[in-house]
N, C-alpha and C positions, 0 to 999 in steps of 0.2 A: 362773547367778552365773560359773560355770568358763569360760564362752564368752566373757563380759564381760572375765575377767582374762587369758585368752588373748590376744583381740584388742586389750588396751592393750598387753601384752609386745610383739606383733607389732609394732603403732604405733612404740613404743619403739626397737625394733630398727631398723626403716626410717628411722627420724629421723636414729640416730646414724649408720648407713649413707650416708645422704644429706649431713650435715652433713659426714664426714671426706670423703667424694667431694670437695664442693665446696672444703675445706681444700685438698687436693691437688692441685686445678686451680690455685688461686689460687698455692700455692706456686710450681708450675710457671711460670705467668705471671711471676711475680715471677723466678723463677731465668731465664726466656730472655731479661729486658730487662734484666738485670742490676741490678737495685732493690733495696736493702735492704729486710729484710722490717720495719725500722722507718718505712719511707718512707711519707707520706702516702696514705690509702685513697681510692677513689671517684675524683671528677673530678681531683682531686690529683694522684690517680696515673696517670691517662692524660696529664693535662699534663705531668708529669716526663718520660715516655716519649717524649711528642711532642719536648720541648724537648732530648734526649738524641741521639734520631735525627735532628735539624736538626743539631746541634752534630756528630754524625759525618758529616753530608754535607758541612758546611760545611769540616772537617777534610780531606775526601778531595780536594772543589775546590781547595781551596788547594794541596796536594801538587801535583796534576798543574797547577796554574798554575806555579806553581814550577817544575817538570819541564820545562814548554814553553818559559818564559822560558830556561833554562838549556841547551834543546837548539842547538848549532848549526844555522843557517840554510844549506839547500843552495842554492848558485846553481850554474847554468848558462846558457850563451847559446842564446837561442831565434833562429831564422830562419825568413823565407818570402822567397818570390820571387814576381816578376811579370812579365812581358812589356810592354812599351811601346812602343807606335807611332811611335817617335822615335829620332833617334840618340844616341848617348852624350852628346855634348856638350849637347845642348839638355835631356836629363834632367838633367845636372849644374848646367846653370845655375838650373834651376828650384829644385834641391835644397839650390842654393846662395844663393836670394836668401830670407833668415831672415824681411824684414820680409813675406813673403807666407805665413810656415808659419801663422797662424791660419786660414787658408785652406781649408787642406787637412792638414794634421798633426794626428792625432789626440791631444787632451788638451791642447794648446797653447792658451793664451786670449791670450798678447799675448807680444812679444818687446822687449828693449831691447838696444843696442849699443853697450858703452861707448866703443869707439874706433872710430868707422864710419870714417875714412880710414884704409884700408889700401892706397893706391892701387888696381890693378884685382884685388887678391886677395880673395877672402874676408875677414871678419873673423876673428879667431882666438880672440877670446872673445865670447860670446853669452849672454845671459841669457835663459831662458824661463821663463815663468807658467804653469805647469800643474797641470791637477789628476789625479791617480792613487791608486788605492786608497782613493777617499772622501776625499782631503786635498787643499788647494789649497796649494801652495808655488811658490817661484822657487828656479831651479835654474840656476847657472853653469856653463858647458860651455865646454873648450877644445877646438878641432877644430883638425886636421892633413887637409892635401888632398893629392892626386894627379891632377891637372885632367883631367876628363875620363872619369877612371877608379874613383877610391875617395874617401871620405871617412870620418874616424873623428874620434870623439869620447869627454872622459872627464867625469865629472863633479868640478868643484872644490871646489864649496860647493852647499848645497841640503836641501832639506826630508827626503830620504831618503839612505840609507848609500851605494846606487851606483846609478849610471844610463849605461851606457858601452855604447858600439855603434858600427856603421857601417853605410855605403852602398858596395855593388860595382856598379858600371856595366859590362858585359860587351856588347861588339857582336856581334849576331847575322849568320849569311848574308844574311838578308833586309831588313837595314838596320835593325831594331828593336834594342831594347837589353832584354838581362835584369836585372832589377834585385834585388839580395839586400839584404836588410834584417837584421842581426846586432844582436841589444840583449841585453843582462843588467841585470834590475834586482833590489835588496835594498832592500827598504823599509825594513830598520833596525829589525823589529819581528816576534815571531813570526806567520805567515801559513803554512797549510797547503801542503803542497809543491804538490798538486794544483791549489787556487784561485789560486796564485801562477804557475802554468805557463799554466792557462787564461788568465788575465789578462792575461799578458804577450802569449801569442801572438794574440788579441782585438786588441791593441793594436797590434802590428806588422802583423798584417793589414789592419788598417783604415788602417795608415799607407802603406801601399804601393799600396793600392787608391788612397787619396788622391792620391798623389804620380801614378799613372798616369792619373785622369781629369782631373787639373788640367793635366799637363804635355800630353795629347793635345789640350784644350781652349783652350791657350794655345800652339800652334806658331805660329811664323810662316806667313803664306800665300804658296803657293809661287807664283812667276809662271804662268800659264797660258800654255800652248803655243799660237804666235799658228797660225791656221788659214793654210793656205796657197790662195790664189784661181787656181782653174781658170782655164784660158786659154780665151778665147771662142770657139767655132766658128761658123764662116760656111756655110751650106750655098747653093750655088746649082745651077741644073738649065740644062746647056745641051743641050736638045733640040732637035735640029732641026724646022724647022716642017715 
């Protein structure tokens, strides 16, 4: 009888200890998740915690996006150079022949010239149908020229905030041309600086390579030097019999 009572008392004490530990764990969980003691229990409690975590993540994402939109975009001129096996005048002629732009200029789909009659000079205003940063838009460019040596442009209207640049044509001692392409692009919306820099470098690298290949394949044929005919020689033998 004494053993039975002792066993029952031990069971009661263990039960109270377990219940107290369970209650402490539940209170700790409620405190960590910042949920009221009177919040629903069971599955509803889990759903409430999950909803609050998603709401917190959404607020964090919203703050990060707002900071990106408010962040000033860095602009810088990117350049690339290449040697072209042609005279500066020939490279300049190809670079200012805008109707052929889609054949070699990266990203250019089509070209329209509002005022094509500009005498023997290249056009001042050119509209380029382009694809950049995954977007398709038409940009109006205003050009200035130093014939055979330099051409530059600024964007006056288009789908990006800025698209300005220039080509320099430097003669080399071997008769070739060093072409240097400078370009500054501001898409007008937040783009990570490294991604923007890499995209711009890839664009101008493709452009200078395209200009080199197109120019060298469209050079005027040089007249072949005429071979000089050798004089005819006759041999005679005057041997006395």
